[in-house]
C-alpha positions as CSV (number, residue, x, y, z in Angstrom):
1,X,100.9,65.8,-36.3
2,X,100.4,66.8,-32.6
3,X,98.9,70.1,-33.7
4,X,96.3,68.3,-35.9
5,X,95.4,66.0,-33.0
6,X,94.9,69.0,-30.7
7,X,92.6,70.8,-33.2
8,X,90.5,67.6,-33.6
9,X,90.1,67.3,-29.8
10,X,88.9,70.9,-29.6
11,X,86.3,70.4,-32.3
12,X,84.9,67.2,-30.7
13,X,84.6,69.1,-27.4
14,X,82.6,71.9,-29.0
15,X,80.2,69.5,-30.8
16,X,79.4,67.4,-27.7
17,X,77.1,70.0,-25.9
18,X,75.2,70.6,-29.1
19,X,74.5,66.9,-29.6
20,X,73.4,66.5,-26.0
21,X,70.8,69.4,-26.5
22,X,69.2,67.7,-29.5
23,X,65.7,66.1,-28.8
24,X,65.3,62.4,-28.6
25,X,64.4,60.5,-31.7
26,X,60.7,60.3,-32.6
27,X,61.2,56.5,-32.7
28,X,61.6,56.4,-28.9
29,X,58.6,54.4,-27.5
30,X,56.3,56.0,-25.0
31,X,55.5,54.1,-21.7
32,X,52.7,51.5,-22.1
33,X,49.2,53.1,-21.8
34,X,50.5,56.7,-22.2
35,X,48.9,59.2,-24.6
36,X,51.4,61.2,-26.6
37,X,50.9,64.9,-26.9
38,X,49.9,66.3,-30.3
39,X,51.9,69.2,-31.8
40,X,49.3,71.7,-30.6
41,X,49.3,70.4,-27.1
42,X,46.0,68.4,-27.4
43,X,45.9,64.7,-26.6
44,X,46.5,62.6,-29.7
45,X,44.7,59.4,-30.6
46,X,41.0,58.4,-30.6
47,X,39.5,59.2,-27.2
48,X,36.5,56.9,-27.7
49,X,38.8,53.9,-27.2
50,X,40.0,55.2,-23.8
51,X,36.5,56.0,-22.4
52,X,37.4,59.6,-21.9
53,X,34.5,62.1,-21.6
54,X,33.6,64.0,-24.7
55,X,33.6,67.8,-24.6
56,X,29.9,68.0,-23.9
57,X,30.3,65.7,-20.9
58,X,29.0,62.6,-22.6
59,X,30.8,59.2,-22.6
60,X,30.6,58.6,-26.3
61,X,28.0,56.7,-28.3
62,X,25.4,54.8,-26.3
63,X,25.8,51.0,-26.5
64,X,23.8,47.9,-25.6
65,X,25.9,47.1,-22.6
66,X,28.5,45.0,-24.3
67,X,30.4,47.8,-26.0
68,X,28.4,47.6,-29.3
69,X,26.4,50.5,-30.6
70,X,22.7,50.4,-29.6
71,X,20.5,49.4,-32.6
72,X,18.5,52.1,-34.3
73,X,14.7,51.8,-33.9
74,X,13.1,50.2,-36.9
75,X,11.4,52.5,-39.4
76,X,7.6,52.2,-39.1
77,X,6.9,52.4,-42.8
78,X,9.4,49.6,-43.6
79,X,7.9,47.2,-41.0
80,X,4.2,47.9,-40.8
81,X,1.9,46.3,-38.2
82,X,-0.2,43.3,-38.9
83,X,-3.7,43.8,-40.2
84,X,-5.6,42.4,-37.3
85,X,-7.6,44.8,-35.1
86,X,-6.9,44.6,-31.4
87,X,-8.1,46.6,-28.4
88,X,-6.2,49.7,-27.3
89,X,-3.3,48.6,-25.0
90,X,-3.6,49.1,-21.3
91,X,-1.2,51.7,-19.7
92,X,1.1,49.0,-18.3
93,X,1.6,47.4,-21.7
94,X,3.5,50.5,-22.9
95,X,6.3,50.0,-20.4
96,X,8.2,47.6,-22.6
97,X,6.7,48.7,-26.0
98,X,9.1,48.8,-29.0
99,X,10.5,52.2,-30.0
100,X,10.0,53.0,-33.6
101,X,11.3,55.6,-36.0
102,X,8.8,57.9,-37.8
103,X,9.0,59.0,-41.4
104,X,9.7,62.6,-40.3
105,X,10.3,64.1,-36.9
106,X,10.8,67.8,-36.7
107,X,10.3,68.0,-32.9
108,X,14.0,68.1,-32.2
109,X,13.9,65.0,-30.0
110,X,10.9,66.4,-28.0
111,X,8.7,63.5,-29.2
112,X,9.2,59.7,-28.9
113,X,7.2,57.0,-30.6
114,X,6.5,53.4,-29.4
115,X,4.5,50.6,-31.0
116,X,2.3,47.9,-29.4
117,X,0.7,45.7,-32.0
118,X,-1.0,48.1,-34.4
119,X,-1.2,50.9,-31.8
120,X,1.2,53.8,-31.9
121,X,1.9,56.0,-28.9
122,X,3.7,59.4,-29.3
123,X,4.9,61.2,-26.2
124,X,5.9,64.8,-26.5
125,X,7.3,67.3,-23.9
126,X,7.0,71.0,-24.1
127,X,6.3,73.8,-21.6
128,X,2.7,75.1,-21.2
129,X,0.8,72.5,-23.2
130,X,-2.9,73.4,-23.2
131,X,-4.9,71.1,-25.4
132,X,-5.0,68.4,-28.1
133,X,-7.5,68.4,-31.0
134,X,-8.1,66.3,-34.1
135,X,-8.2,68.3,-37.3
136,X,-9.2,65.3,-39.5
137,X,-9.4,61.6,-39.0
138,X,-10.7,58.4,-40.6
139,X,-12.7,56.0,-38.5
140,X,-10.7,54.8,-35.5
141,X,-10.2,55.5,-31.9
142,X,-7.7,58.1,-30.8
143,X,-6.8,58.7,-27.1
144,X,-5.0,61.8,-25.6
145,X,-3.7,62.6,-22.2
146,X,-2.1,65.8,-20.9
147,X,0.3,65.4,-18.0
148,X,-1.0,68.1,-15.7
149,X,0.1,68.6,-12.1
150,X,-2.5,69.2,-9.5
151,X,-3.6,72.8,-9.4
152,X,-2.0,73.8,-12.7
153,X,-3.9,74.8,-15.8
154,X,-1.1,73.8,-18.3
155,X,0.9,70.6,-18.7
156,X,4.5,69.8,-19.6
157,X,3.9,66.5,-21.5
158,X,1.3,64.9,-23.6
159,X,0.6,61.3,-24.8
160,X,-1.2,60.5,-28.0
161,X,-2.3,57.0,-28.8
162,X,-4.1,55.8,-32.0
163,X,-4.3,52.7,-34.2
164,X,-2.2,52.5,-37.4
165,X,-4.2,50.6,-40.0
166,X,-4.4,50.5,-43.8
167,X,-6.6,53.3,-45.2
168,X,-6.0,55.6,-42.2
169,X,-5.7,59.4,-42.6
170,X,-5.5,61.6,-39.5
171,X,-4.1,64.9,-38.4
172,X,-3.7,65.7,-34.6
173,X,-2.7,69.1,-33.3
174,X,-1.0,69.7,-30.0
175,X,-1.5,73.2,-28.6
176,X,0.6,75.4,-26.3
177,X,-1.0,78.0,-24.0
178,X,0.3,81.6,-24.3
179,X,-0.5,84.1,-21.6
180,X,-1.6,87.3,-23.4
181,X,-2.8,90.8,-22.3
182,X,-4.6,91.0,-18.9
183,X,-3.9,87.3,-18.2
184,X,-5.9,86.0,-21.1
185,X,-4.9,82.6,-22.3
186,X,-4.2,82.2,-26.0
187,X,-3.0,79.2,-27.9
188,X,-0.4,78.3,-30.5
189,X,0.6,75.1,-32.2
190,X,3.5,73.1,-30.8
191,X,3.3,69.9,-32.8
192,X,1.3,68.4,-35.6
193,X,1.0,64.7,-35.9
194,X,0.2,63.4,-39.3
195,X,-0.6,59.8,-40.2
196,X,-1.7,58.2,-43.5
197,X,-1.6,54.7,-44.9
198,X,-3.0,54.7,-48.4
199,X,-4.0,51.5,-50.1
200,X,-1.1,51.6,-52.5
201,X,1.6,52.2,-49.8
202,X,3.7,49.5,-48.3
203,X,3.5,51.0,-44.9
204,X,2.2,53.9,-42.9
205,X,3.7,57.4,-43.1
206,X,3.7,59.1,-39.6
207,X,5.3,62.5,-39.1
208,X,5.6,64.9,-36.2
209,X,5.9,68.5,-37.5
């Protein structure tokens, strides 16, 4: 009997170090507010809830100031302007004009659209802008402005303003200057603005291509 008790004591002594080296149970709670490590060493859990910066340096989706996502601008063709004709807005009226979403926008976020009554303003930015020309248009005033700095031939921004009314058809081309051989200035197309509102359409179709 004493021999058996001695053998049992030796076995228990050998098992004790192995049990002490085992990791703690996964059920052990982490301290409050801590972020557990993922198996690959990256932080686990949704980072947007903690306000951590995203890999590109951003802070997550923009919001309206109360934590909610900012509303997407309304689609112009789904909420067309009223039929009355009004004068072109003054420059100060565009400061708080409503952003709108165009039917198509291939500018890669280089162009932004705003609406004031039935008047649409499209602002585009690009290097070496040289001119704006109308390729085809129905009756209706269109206004252009190149943002040129003093002493410079070319601009870095352009504003295009025109009314959006039923029956309209227009195409406006924004041109970029290209310096060619011996300092000669050539031109190429940067953006094409297309607007049409046919009689059978519920709303206007405006695109930047």
